[in-house]
C-alpha positions in Angstrom: 77.5 138.7 113.7 78.4 142.0 112.2 76.9 143.7 109.2 80.1 143.6 107.2 80.3 139.8 107.3 79.7 138.2 103.8 78.1 134.8 103.3 80.3 132.6 101.0 78.8 129.6 99.4 81.2 127.0 97.9 80.2 126.1 94.4 79.0 122.6 93.8 79.5 122.5 90.0 82.8 121.2 88.8 82.6 123.3 85.6 82.0 126.4 87.7 85.0 125.7 89.9 87.2 125.4 86.8 86.0 128.7 85.5 86.6 130.4 88.8 90.1 128.9 88.9 90.8 130.1 85.3 91.5 126.6 84.0 90.3 125.7 80.5 88.4 122.6 80.0 90.5 120.0 78.2 88.8 117.2 76.4 89.9 113.8 77.4 91.9 111.9 74.8 91.0 108.5 76.0 89.4 106.2 73.3 86.2 106.1 75.3 85.5 109.7 74.4 86.7 109.7 70.8 84.1 110.2 68.1 84.1 107.3 65.6 82.7 108.1 62.2 81.2 105.4 60.0 82.6 104.5 56.6 80.9 106.5 53.8 79.0 104.6 51.2 80.3 105.0 47.7 77.9 106.6 45.3 79.6 105.1 42.3 78.3 101.9 40.7 80.3 98.6 40.5 83.4 98.8 38.2 82.9 96.8 35.0 84.9 96.4 31.8 83.5 96.0 28.3 84.4 92.7 26.5 83.5 91.0 23.3 82.3 87.4 23.7 84.1 84.8 21.6 81.5 82.1 22.2 77.9 81.9 23.4 77.7 82.2 27.2 74.5 81.3 28.9 73.1 84.3 30.9 75.4 86.8 29.2 75.0 86.9 25.5 75.7 85.5 22.0 79.1 85.2 20.4 80.3 88.6 19.1 78.2 90.6 21.6 79.8 93.4 23.6 78.8 93.2 27.3 80.0 94.6 30.6 81.5 92.1 33.1 83.4 92.3 36.3 87.2 92.6 35.9 87.8 89.6 38.1 85.6 87.3 36.0 87.3 88.5 32.8 90.8 88.2 34.3 90.4 84.8 35.9 87.8 83.0 33.7 86.9 84.4 30.4 90.3 85.6 29.2 92.3 82.5 30.1 89.7 80.2 28.6 89.5 82.4 25.5 85.8 83.0 26.0 86.1 86.8 25.6 88.5 89.5 24.6 89.0 93.0 25.9 87.5 95.9 24.0 89.8 99.0 24.1 88.7 102.6 24.0 90.3 102.9 20.5 88.2 100.0 19.2 85.0 101.5 20.7 85.8 104.9 19.1 86.5 103.3 15.7 83.1 101.5 15.9 81.4 104.7 16.9 80.2 103.2 20.2 82.3 105.1 22.6 79.4 106.5 24.7 77.1 103.6 24.2 76.0 101.7 27.3 76.0 97.9 26.9 74.0 95.4 28.9 74.3 91.6 29.3 71.4 89.4 28.2 70.4 87.6 31.4 67.8 85.4 29.6 70.2 84.2 26.8 70.4 80.5 26.6 67.9 79.9 29.4 65.2 77.3 28.8 61.7 78.8 29.1 59.9 77.2 32.0 56.9 75.0 31.3 54.7 77.3 33.4 55.3 80.2 31.0 54.6 78.2 27.9 51.0 78.4 26.7 49.2 75.4 25.3 49.0 77.1 21.9 52.7 77.5 21.9 53.2 73.8 22.8 51.0 72.8 19.8 52.7 75.2 17.3 56.3 74.3 18.3 56.5 70.8 16.7 54.6 71.9 13.6 57.0 74.9 13.1 60.0 72.6 13.6 58.7 70.3 10.9 58.2 73.2 8.5 61.7 74.4 9.1 63.2 71.0 8.4 61.1 70.5 5.3 62.2 73.9 4.0 65.9 73.6 4.7 66.8 69.9 4.5 67.7 68.7 1.0 66.1 65.7 -0.6 69.2 63.6 -0.1 72.1 63.4 2.3 75.4 62.2 0.8 78.1 60.3 2.7 81.4 59.0 1.3 82.9 55.8 2.5 85.8 53.6 1.4 84.5 50.4 -0.2 85.8 47.0 0.7 87.0 45.3 -2.5 85.8 41.8 -2.7 88.5 39.3 -3.9 88.1 38.3 -7.5 87.8 34.5 -7.6 90.5 32.9 -9.8 89.0 30.6 -12.5 90.0 27.0 -12.3 92.1 25.7 -15.2 90.1 23.4 -17.4 91.1 19.8 -17.2 92.3 18.3 -20.5 89.9 16.1 -22.3 91.3 12.6 -22.1 90.6 9.5 -24.4 91.6 7.0 -21.8 89.3 4.2 -21.0 87.9 4.0 -17.5 87.8 0.9 -15.4 84.6 -0.3 -16.8 85.6 0.2 -20.4 83.9 3.5 -21.1 85.5 6.7 -22.3 85.9 9.7 -20.0 83.2 12.4 -20.5 84.1 15.8 -21.7 85.2 18.1 -18.8 83.2 21.4 -18.6 84.8 24.7 -17.6 83.7 25.8 -14.1 80.9 28.3 -13.8 81.8 31.8 -12.4 80.9 32.3 -8.8 78.0 34.7 -8.1 79.1 37.9 -6.4 77.0 39.8 -3.8 75.0 42.8 -5.1 76.0 44.8 -2.0 79.4 46.5 -1.9 80.4 46.7 1.8 82.3 49.7 3.2 84.9 50.4 5.9 83.1 51.9 8.8 79.4 52.6 8.6 76.7 55.3 8.5 74.7 55.4 11.7 71.6 57.4 12.8 74.0 59.6 14.8 75.9 60.4 11.6 72.6 61.4 9.9 71.7 63.6 12.8 75.1 65.4 12.6 74.6 66.0 8.9 71.1 67.4 9.5 72.4 69.7 12.2 75.2 71.0 9.9 72.6 71.9 7.4 70.3 73.7 9.9 73.1 75.4 11.8 73.1 78.5 9.6 69.4 79.2 10.1 68.2 81.1 13.2 65.3 78.7 14.0 67.0 75.6 12.6 70.0 76.0 14.9 67.8 75.7 18.0 66.0 72.5 16.9 66.6 69.4 18.9 66.9 66.1 16.9 68.2 62.9 18.5 69.4 59.7 16.9 66.3 58.0 18.3 64.2 60.2 15.9 65.9 58.7 12.8 64.2 55.5 11.5 65.6 53.6 8.5 63.1 52.3 6.0 63.3 49.2 3.9 61.2 47.2 1.3 58.9 48.5 -1.4 56.3 49.5 1.2 58.8 51.7 3.1 58.4 49.8 6.3 60.4 50.9 9.4 63.4 48.6 10.0 63.1 46.9 13.3 65.0 44.1 15.0 61.7 42.1 15.0 61.6 42.4 11.3 65.1 41.0 11.1 66.7 44.2 9.7 69.7 45.7 11.3 68.8 49.3 12.2 71.8 50.7 14.0 74.1 51.2 11.0 74.4 51.1 7.2 77.3 49.0 6.0 77.1 49.1 2.2 77.1 51.5 -0.7 73.8 52.5 -2.1 70.7 54.5 -1.6 68.6 54.3 1.6 65.4 55.9 2.8 64.8 57.2 6.3 62.3 59.1 8.3 62.6 61.9 10.9 59.8 61.3 13.4 59.0 64.3 15.7 56.3 64.1 18.3 53.0 65.5 17.2 53.7 65.8 13.4 53.9 63.6 10.3 57.2 61.9 9.6 59.6 63.7 7.3 61.2 61.4 4.6 64.6 61.9 3.0 67.3 59.8 1.3 70.8 58.8 2.2 73.3 58.1 -0.5 76.5 56.3 0.4 79.0 56.8 -2.3 82.5 55.3 -2.8 85.5 57.3 -1.6 89.1 56.6 -2.7 91.5 55.7 0.1 94.0 58.4 -1.0 91.4 61.2 -1.0 91.9 63.7 1.8 
């Protein structure tokens, strides 16, 4: 071996071979080598629209409140069913509430669970209900019903007084005019007044009061009284309790659990058939 002989070692690296050959490295365009980026999360909150409620909606708010709701809920449910209306930017500007942030009332209309009600609140609730009823309910509730006119009995024509002789030779006695028939003291009516009617009348009175509107009174809480001792009318006592069928004045009690009964009157007055 001569001194001018050079030792050549073949490169083992593929990248080195390409650099020696003067060929640029080209990235493969196969899908296996593509970089896939994940979808960026939006930093914006959910898109909501401000609407005005046209009725009370549980979990959202009271009638007249302005709350934000999802556009789909408004478009598919509330607007077709006339439960809410859109509030435009012009309306918001006119009310001076353009930049105000509205929130829905998640607790509206939800019944408080028994676990969160203290014993003191349970004792005070019936007493407060009775105080509200005593303060707001008038002494008498008036109902109008069409009376049933009883037919007037026609008097019988008096028989002529005769002078003929009867079979045994005596004269006929004087014929008396018939006595008028006694009429009933009760004037019956078309329809009736029931405990359910009384409850509806009570609710109408309490509806305009904040606490009164939330009171729960059922027809079972209404008890008709009768007699001089104001006894409760029961089937055992022979008194019909499910309805009142005559004109007049009646007494009744509202019996709520845990408080003394509240007594009021019912007046059933005549109404002319042609009245609206």
